[in-house]
C-alpha positions in Angstrom: 10.6 -15.5 13.2 12.3 -18.6 14.6 10.2 -20.7 12.3 11.4 -18.7 9.4 15.0 -19.5 10.3 16.0 -16.2 11.8 17.0 -15.6 15.3 15.8 -12.4 17.1 19.5 -10.9 17.0 19.0 -10.5 13.3 15.3 -10.2 12.7 13.2 -7.9 15.1 10.0 -8.3 13.2 8.7 -9.7 9.9 5.1 -9.4 9.0 2.8 -9.4 6.0 -0.2 -7.0 6.1 -3.7 -8.1 5.2 -4.2 -5.2 2.6 -1.9 -2.9 1.0 -0.8 0.0 3.2 0.1 3.6 2.0 3.7 4.3 2.5 2.9 7.3 4.5 1.0 5.1 7.1 4.1 2.9 7.5 6.4 5.9 7.9 3.9 7.4 10.5 4.3 4.2 12.6 8.0 4.7 12.6 7.9 8.5 12.9 10.2 8.5 9.9 11.4 11.4 7.8 11.4 10.5 4.2 14.6 11.5 2.4 13.7 10.6 -1.2 10.7 8.9 -2.7 10.7 5.8 -4.7 8.8 4.3 -7.6 6.0 2.8 -5.3 4.1 4.6 -2.6 2.8 1.4 -0.7 3.9 -1.5 1.3 2.5 -5.0 1.7 4.5 -5.9 4.9 7.7 -5.0 6.9 10.9 -6.6 8.1 12.9 -5.0 10.8 16.5 -6.1 11.0 19.7 -5.6 12.8 22.0 -3.7 10.3 25.2 -5.2 11.4 24.1 -8.8 12.1 22.4 -8.9 8.8 25.1 -7.6 6.7 27.8 -9.8 8.4 25.9 -13.0 8.9 23.5 -13.7 6.1 24.2 -15.0 2.6 22.4 -13.6 -0.4 19.9 -16.4 -0.3 19.1 -15.6 3.4 18.7 -12.0 2.7 16.1 -12.7 0.1 14.1 -14.7 2.7 13.8 -11.4 4.7 11.4 -10.3 2.1 8.8 -12.8 3.3 6.1 -13.2 0.7 6.7 -10.0 -1.2 9.4 -7.4 -2.0 6.6 -4.8 -1.7 7.6 -4.0 1.9 9.3 -1.8 4.1 12.8 -2.9 5.3 13.9 -1.3 8.4 17.7 -1.5 9.3 18.3 -0.9 13.0 21.5 0.2 14.7 22.5 2.5 11.5 25.3 5.0 12.2 25.6 6.6 8.8 23.8 4.4 6.3 26.7 3.2 4.1 26.3 -0.5 4.9 22.6 -0.9 4.2 22.7 1.3 1.2 25.7 -0.6 -0.4 23.9 -4.0 0.5 20.9 -2.6 -1.3 23.0 -2.2 -4.4 23.7 -5.8 -4.7 20.2 -7.0 -4.0 17.7 -7.4 -6.7 14.8 -6.8 -6.5 14.7 -4.1 -3.8 12.0 -3.4 -1.4 9.6 -0.4 -1.9 11.0 1.3 1.3 14.0 1.4 3.3 14.2 3.1 6.6 17.5 3.6 8.5 16.6 3.6 12.2 18.8 5.3 14.7 20.1 8.0 12.6 18.8 11.6 12.0 18.5 12.9 8.4 21.2 15.3 9.0 23.8 12.5 9.8 23.0 10.3 6.8 25.8 9.3 4.4 26.0 11.9 1.6 25.4 9.2 -1.2 22.6 7.4 0.4 19.8 9.4 -1.2 21.4 9.0 -4.8 21.8 5.2 -4.3 18.2 4.8 -3.2 17.0 6.9 -6.3 19.2 4.7 -8.7 17.5 1.6 -7.4 13.9 3.1 -7.2 13.2 2.7 -3.5 11.9 5.3 -1.0 14.4 6.2 1.8 13.7 7.4 5.1 15.3 7.8 8.5 13.9 7.3 12.1 15.1 7.8 15.6 11.8 6.7 17.3 12.1 4.3 20.3 12.4 0.8 18.8 10.0 -0.9 21.0 7.3 1.6 20.6 7.9 1.6 16.8 7.6 -2.1 16.7 4.3 -2.0 18.7 2.9 0.3 16.3 4.0 -1.6 13.3 2.5 -4.8 14.7 -0.9 -3.0 14.9 -0.7 -2.5 11.1 -0.4 -6.3 10.5 
């Protein structure tokens, strides 16, 4: 991650998968609850980022580098409290990832407009409260 120009305060993990992975397998690793489905049901990699650090410190160009080799990935925002920031950020990013996971929040605490914004942009949206270290360990096994 450091060689990609990101420090570990922003990016917890960025990986490409050797083969396309069904989205449900990605969600299983995170113990994620899907809120709304997207246009694509697979991922080719994942990026796990600190929500606040990413939104406040990265430029548009730097944000696009979070996609790694492909936008066909799962983008996990950590430290989420309602989902407003990540979902608004996704509105200004084109193209969007296949899936966005809001980590640290229960589905019942999700911002009321989050699902509608995900649907407009065509990505799957999920939430997860699984221990981050355990989730990262399982995600790394996918790669």
